N, C-alpha and C positions, 0 to 999 in steps of 0.2 A: 734491634727491637724485633719482637715476634709479631705474629699476624694481628694480635689484639692491641698493639701499641704499647705493650708492657715490656720494659727492658729485660733481657735475659741476664741471668746471673752467670758470671764467669766462674769456673772452678778455681778454687784457691788452694794452693798447697799449704800444708801445716807449717807453722813457723818453727824453725829449729835454731837453737843457739849454736853457732858455728864452733864455739869452744868445746861443745859436747861431742863433736864428731871425732871419730878415731879411725885411722886407716888400718890395714891388715897388720902392719908392723906393730902398731900400738896394741891392737887386740891380741896379737900373739904374745906380747910382753905381759899383758894383764893375765893371760891364760897360763903363763909360764912355759910357753913354747919357744923353741929356739929359732924357728923359721916362719916368716909370714905365710908361706904357702900351706903350712900345717893348719891354718884357720879353716880352710875349705874342708879338710878331713874332719875337723871337729863339727862342722856344720852337717856333714853326712852322718857322723856318729851320734850326734845329739840333736834330734829333730826339734827339741824345745829351745835350742840356742837361738838368740835373736838373729834375725836376718839383716843384711845391710839396708840402710834407708836410701842409699845411693848405690846403684849398680849400673854402670855404663856399658856392661858387656865384657866379653872375654878379652883379657889383656889390658883392660882399663881399670882405674881405681874403683874400689868399693869402700864405702864408708858406713860405719856403725855408730849408733848413739852410745857413748861411753856409759851413761847411767843405766841403759838397758843391759849392757854386758856386766856391769858391776852388780846389778840386782840379780841377774842370772847366776853369777858366781856365788853370791850370798845364798841363794836358794839351794844350790848344789852342795854347798859346804855344811848345810844343817844336818 
């Protein structure tokens, strides 16, 4: 509770359907890349590429939303 006796709102993370999460290996496959490490090259080359929604730091898993990657690919193919 805050000073006025009104409860504080806790920050809430957005809900994500876990079936929509894709790791670097899956993103690489969607992009037609042969190696998951190439995804980071794409991120540097294409600043509009969706960023991971989960990034636990160097050497840890990163996860993207598959629908975001699919939509990005659709926009690039036009």
